[in-house]
N, C-alpha and C positions, 0 to 999 in steps of 0.2 A: 219531409219533416212533419207535415200535417197528417199524413197517413200513419206515421210512427206514433204520434201523440194520441190520435184517436184510438188506435189499437191498444196502446199502453193503458189508457184510462179505463177502457172496458175490461181489460184483463185484471187490472187492479181491483175494480169493483167486484168482479166475480171471485177472485181468489181470496180477497179479504172477507167476503161474505161466507165463503166455505170455511175458512179458518175460524171465524167467529162461531159458526154453527157447530163445528166439530168440538170446539173448546167449551162453549157455554151450554150446548144441548138444549137451547130454548129459542124457539123461532121468533116470537113477537119481540122480545127484548133486543134480539139481534137485528131485526128489521128496523126497530126504532133507532138503534145506534147507527145503522147505515144511512137512514134518512137524515139523521142529525149531522153526520159528517158531510153528506152531499150538500146539505143546506149551507154548512159553514164554508164549503168550497165555493159555492155560488156567491155567498156574501163576500168572500175574499176577492174574487175577480170583479164583482160588481163595484166594490170599494176601490179596487186598483184601477178601474177604468177612469175614475175621477182623479186619482193620484198620479197615474202614469199615462194612461190613455192607450197603451198598446203593449204587446209582448215582443220580446227579442229572442235571439237564439239561446240565451241563458235562461230566461224566465219562462219560456214556452212550456217546459215540461214540469212546471210547478203544480199543475193539476194533480198528477199522479203522486207527487211528494206530499202535498197537503192532505190528500186522501189517506195515504199510508201512514204519515206521521201524526196528522191531526186527530186521528181516531184513538190515539193512545190514551187521551184524557178520559174519553168515554169508556174505554175498556176498563180502566181502573175503577171508575164509578160503577159500571155494571157488575164487575166482579164482586165488589163489596155489597152491592144491592142484592145480588143472588145469594150471597153468603148469608145475609140477614134473613131473606125470605125463606131459605131452606132450613134455617134454624127456628122457623115458626113465627117470625115477626110479620105483622101486617104491612101492606104496601106503604102507607104514609110514614110509619115508623122506620121502615127500611130505607125509604127515600131520604128521610131526615138524617139518619145515621150516616148514610153514604155521603151526603153533602158535607156533614160536619167532620167526618174522619178523613176525607180524601182531598178536600178543596185546597189545603195548603200545599200538599206535595204536588198535586197536578198543576196548581197555579205556578209553583216554582218551576216545574218542568216547562210549562208553556212560556213563561217569561224568559227562562234561560234559552230555550230554543229560539224564541222571537228576537231576543237581544243578539244571539249569535248570528241569525240572519241579518239583523239590523246593522251589525258591525261591518257588513259588506258595503253599507252606504258610505263608509269612510273612504272607500277607494275612488280613484279618479276615473275608472273605466265604467261607462254607463251601464254596460251589461251586468256587471257585478252589483252596482248600487241599486238598480231596479230590481234585480233578483232579491236582494236583501230587504228592500221595502215591501215587496209583495209577500215574501216569506214571513216577515214580522206581522203583517196584517193577517196572514193565514193562521198563524199560531194563536193570535188573540181571538179570532173568530171561532176557531175550533174549540178553544176552552169555553168561550161564551156559549156556544151551542150545546156543549156537553153538560153545562150546568143550568141551562134555561130550557131550550127546546127538548132535549133528551128526557129530563125528568117529567116535563109536561106530556110527552108521548107515552112514557111509562104509566103516568096517571090516567091518561085517556084509555089506554089498552086495558088497564085494571078495571076501570069503571065500566067498560063495555064487556067485561068478562072474557077478554081474549088472552089473559095471562094465566097460563097453566104451569104452575111451578110446584113440583112435588117436594114435600118436606123430607129432608134427610138428615142424618147425624152430621154434625159439623166436621167436614173433611176438607176445609179450605175454601177458598174464594169461589171456586167453580164447581164444587162437588167432587173434584178429583184432586188427588194429592200429587205434588210435583216430585216424581220418582228420582230425579237427579239428586235429590237430597241424600238418597241412600249411597250414591257414589261418593258424595262429599264426606259423609260420615265414615265411610269405609276406608278412604284414602286421603285424609286431610293433609298429611305431611307430604305425600308425593305430589299432590296438586299444588301445595304451597311451594315446594322446591321448583317445580316446573314453572310456576308463575314468576317467582323471583329470578330464576335463570333467564326467563324470557325478557324480563326488564333489563337485565344486565346486557344481554345480547343486543337488544334494540338500541341501547345507549351506544354500544360499540359501532353499530351500523350508522347511527346518526352522526357520530364523530367523524366518519369517513365519507359523508354525503357531500356532493358538490353541485355545481350549477347545471350539470348534465341532467338533473332531475326534470328540467323544464323542457317541454315540447316546443320546438322552434319551426317545425314544418307543418303548416296547416293542411298539407296534402294528406297527412296521416289522420286527419279528423273528418275526411270526406265520407260520403256515402259509399258503402261497399259496391252498390250498383254502378256508381260513377267510376270507381277504380277498375271494375271488371269490364264493363262494356258501355260506359257513359262518357261524360265530358272529360273526366280525369284521365281515362284510358286514351282517348283520341288526342288530348293535349300532349301527352308524352310522345305519341307517334309523330305529331307535327313538329315538336321540338327536335326529335331525332332526324326528321327529314330535312328541316331547314338549318339544323345545327346552330340554333340561336334561341334565346329566350323570347317568346312571342308576346309576352305581356310585360313590357318594360315598366320601370318606375317612371312617374311623371312629376316633374317639378313645376309649380304653377306660380311664377312671379306675376306682378301686376302690369308690367310693361314689356314691350318688345325689346327695348334696349337692355333691360335687366336679364331677359332670357338669353340674349347673346353673350352678355358678360358672364353669367353663371356657366353657360356651356363652355366658354373659353377657359374658365378657371378649373372646371372639371376635367377638361382635356389635359391641362397642365398637371393636375393631380395624378391623372392616369399615367402620364409620362414619367412623373417623379417616382411613383410607386413601382413602376416596371412590371415584371411578371407576377408580383405579389398582389397587384391591384385586382379588385373585384369589379372594376368598371370595364366592361368589354367595349362599349361604344356610347357616344354622346351625340344626340341629334337634335337639331332645331329645323324648322322648315326652311331656313336659309341655306342649309346644306344642300338643298335640291335646286338652288338658284346659282348659276355661274357668276363669278365675280368679274369685274372689269369688262362688262359686256360691250360698251361703246368702243373700247380699244380693240377688242377682238373683231367687231364688225368692220372697223377701219382696216384691219389687216386682211380680212377676207375680201374686202373690196379691192385692195391692192393686188392680191393674188388673182382675182377674177379679171382685172384689167390686163394682166400679163399673159392670160391664157388665150392666145390668138387662135382663130379657127384652124390654122394649119397644124397646131399642136393637138387640138382636140380631135382632129381627123385621124391622128395616129393611134388613138385609144380604141380599145375594143368597144363593142356596142354596149355591153354592161357597164364598163367604166364611164362611157360617155353619159349614160343615164344617171349614174351616181354623181358625176360632175355637174350635170344640169341641176340636179336636186340640191347639191351642196352649195352651189354658187348662184342660187335663185335669189335675186335682189328683193323679191317680195317677202322673203323669210328673214331679211336682215332688219329686225327691230327688237329692242330689249323686251324681256318678259319678267313678270314678278310672281308673287305667291298666288295671286288670283288666277293666273294662267296655268297653274299646275293641274294635272289630272286629278279627279276626285279620289282615286285610290291613295294618293299622297296627301291631299288636303284633309281627308277625314282623320288621318292619324294625328293631326295637329289642330283640329278645329274644336272649339269650345261650344257649349250649348247655345250661346248667343250668336254663334257664327263667326266670331273673331278668330283670326289666324295670327300665328307668330309669337304667342306668349307661353308656349309649352316647350319644356325641355324633356326629351325622352332619354332615359339611361337604362341600358341593358346590362343585367348581371350575367355571370357565366352559367352554363348548364350544370356545372360541377356541383355535386352534393355538399361539397365543403362550405358553400355559401350558407347552408341551412344550419350549420353549427352555431350555437348561441353567441359565442364571442365574435365570430366572423360576421354574422348577420348584424349584430349591434354595431360593429365597427363600420360596416358598409353604409348603414343608414346614418350613422353619426357623421361620416365623411360627407355624405350628400347634404345633410342639414347644415353642418358647419360651413361648408363651401357656399351654399346658397345664402346663408346668413351674412357672409362677407359682402354680398351685393345688396340683398334685400332681407333684412332681419325678419324672421317669422314667415318666410315664404313657405307655402304649404307643399308637402310631399305626399303623393297618393300612390297606392299600390299594395298588393298583398304582403310584400315583405315589410313595408313600413308598418302596416297594421300588426303583423306578427311581432316585430321588434317592440312596438309599443305595448302589446299584450304581455310579452315576457317581462318588460320593464315594470309594468303595473303589478304583475304577480310578484316579482322580486322585491319591489319597494312597498307596495300596499298590502301584500299578502301577510307578512309578519305583523303589520300594524293591526289588520283586521282580526287575525288569529289571537294576538295578545289582548286586544280589546274584548273579544268574545270570552276569553278565559277569565279576565278580570271581572267582567260583568256577571259571569256565572258565580264566581267566588263571593262577590258582594251580595248578590241576590240570595244565595243559600244562607249566608251569615245573617242577613237582615230578617229573613222570613222564619228561620228556625231558632236562632239564639241558643241552641243547645250545642255545646262544644263537641260532644262525642258524635252527635248526628252529623254536624258539619264536617268533622274530621273524616268520618267513615265515607260519607257521600262523595267528598272531594277526592279522597284517596282512591276510591273505586274509579272515579273519572280519570284521574291522572294515570292510573295503571292502564286503563283501556286506551287512552290517547297515546301513551308511550309505545304500547304494542302496535297501535295503528300506524304511528309515524315510522316505526321500524319496518313494518310490513310494506309501506310505500317505498322505502329505500331498497328493500329486498326485491320488490317487483321491478324497480327501475333497472336492475341488472338483467332483466328479461325483456327489455324494450318498453315497459310501461312508464309513462312520464306524466308530469303535471302539466295540464293545459288550461286554456281559458274557460273550458266548460267544467272540468272536474275539480278545478281549484276550490270552488265554493264548498266542497265537501269538507275541507280542512277546518274552517271556523265553526261550521254548523255542527260538527261532531261534538264540540264542547257542549252546546246547548241541548242536543238530543241525547248525548251520552250520559249527562248528569241525571236524566229522567229516571233511569233504572236504579242508580244508587240512592237517590232521594226516596223513592217509593219503598225500597227494601229496608233502609235503615231508619226511616221515620217509623215504620211499623215495628221495627226492632226496639226502638226506644219506648214505644207505647206499650209493648208487651215483652219487655226484656226478660222477665222471669221465665218465660217459656223457652228462651234460648234461640240462637240464630238458626239452628236446624229447623225448628218448628216454623219460624218465620219464612224460611226459604220454601219449606214444604207447602205452606199455605198460600203464600203470595208469589212464589217464583213462577208459577204457571202464568198468572196474569201479566207479570212483568215481561216474561219471555214472549207472550202473545203480542204485547205492545211492540216488542222488537221485531217479531215476525211480520206483523202488518206493515211496519216501516220498511222492512227488507223487501216485502212484496212490492211496495211502491217503487223502490229502487230497482228491483229485479225486472220490472216491466220494461225498463230502459235497455236491458240487455237484448231485447228483441229488435231494437232499432237498427236500421241500416246505417245510420249516422254513427261513425266510430267515436265521435266526441261524447255522445250520449252514453254509449256503451262504457266508455272509460269512467264517466261520472258514476254510473250505476255500480261498477266494480269497486270503486274507491269508497263510495258511501256504504256499500254492504260490508266492506272490510271494517269500517269504523263502527258499524252497528254490532258486528259479531264480537269485536274486541271489547267494546264497552259493556255489553250485556254479560259477556263471560266474566269480566272483572267483577261486576256487581253481584252476580247470582252464584258464581262458582268459586272464583279465585279468592276474593277477599273473605267470604264466609269460611273457606277452608283454612285460611291463615288465622282467622279469629279462633277457630276450633283448635288449631295446633297450639296456639298461645294460651288456651284456657286449660287450667288444671283438670285432670281426669275426674276428680270428685265433683267438679262443677258442671261437667258436660251433661246436657239434657238428652234424655233418651229420644229415639226417633219417633216413638208413639207420643205425639203431643197431646197434652190434656185439652179438654174442650174449653 
């Protein structure tokens, strides 16, 4: 995990830097932007140290995400700054215009993304809630850095004479025009038809989605190395050799008496369920202690007294040795749990050294146990049975954790996703107040999210499932996805006379660069050996692609198709 995270962070910094240099073609502003986002990342984790105190399996890879996503606000700022400088404006005027013209759109995007992360705090699963809290801080720090530290760095570089920016005719935010606009202007109706058809198809897929979308086997999220030649590989071999599940579930009542009662009730449940039961065996340490020991010792003494020497003399030498061992009076004394060998004691011993309060339950080796409904039923049977004796008795084990994760995703996932969506809607309405801008920005987001959801269902047919790592990509897609529509259609409202094609040609490149840097942040996770991280990266990339495509390609094409030809603006935009 640590190796994967360190490598992914370095790769993100390198690739994002290269992408910025290729797009902006200006070294010092790019360097300032990278310094700014690195600072915001450090601020994020410094603040999170006091809020949370540590990282978990979910939040550990937020470094790459904050770098890739948090740089978006600085990209929009820098794009506008270079546009103004290349049109001949001095540094201070360009800096001022960049702040005034972009702060609202980028703040909306930052708050939307932050609230989408924050919606995860509503979940009961600690991994999700901490991820959401740190992500919220990350977006706030990234925007703050983009509008404080970054302008200060630009000012310092300009003062020192390090800013070399050639003046060019106005050709868009970066000095380059976004050539995809030619494709949009050439085939607006075809793009519109494909876009609408895609929405209809995705709704069809969503109507046929089921619970099988959720991953219930944590083995599928292990490291590749573990599965090929590590712990996961050897665990499977051991299970096959012993033909039993070697890591049983553990029920932890507070008293020895309750442990015995729970075990008895589970054995009764197993007998009642018959061959359909997922309970293979139930054990307490008492199962290794013979019952009625005093009575058995009495019977052994009776047998010993009747074995006269003449009878023993008729036995073979080996049988006589066994008889002497079996009927040795020095061995005739009751024994308890403390007399058992360590191999047995260690299975039932707690950290404080106490014995007799654990109940071990073995599930079958069959893969059927990992199906969502079967796993939930098995864990529910254990919990309900234990609660009959001791309400709230804890149950430990990988299967219980998995069942709880699936339940959390099933119950809390829709809540967090809905909250993220509502937060984004309210935020866009409050900050913009312009009905058309609000409508177009949210329409682009909805289009992208519908495609995204349909893609998830489509991938599930090829073995890709929602798990406790990649689940967080669902709500944060709302916050990050609205970024692109907000930036495009706010600029469209500011310069509506120039037409949507000109806006896409001028700003589409910067918007797509923002998406590319975010995708780079997610793509670094594809190198991870941990399959959970890989699944998160794939899902998050899918959301990025659908949302930016909807904002920059699909919705503009639809607007052009609906605009009368006489009002269509030519592709050569006026200055």
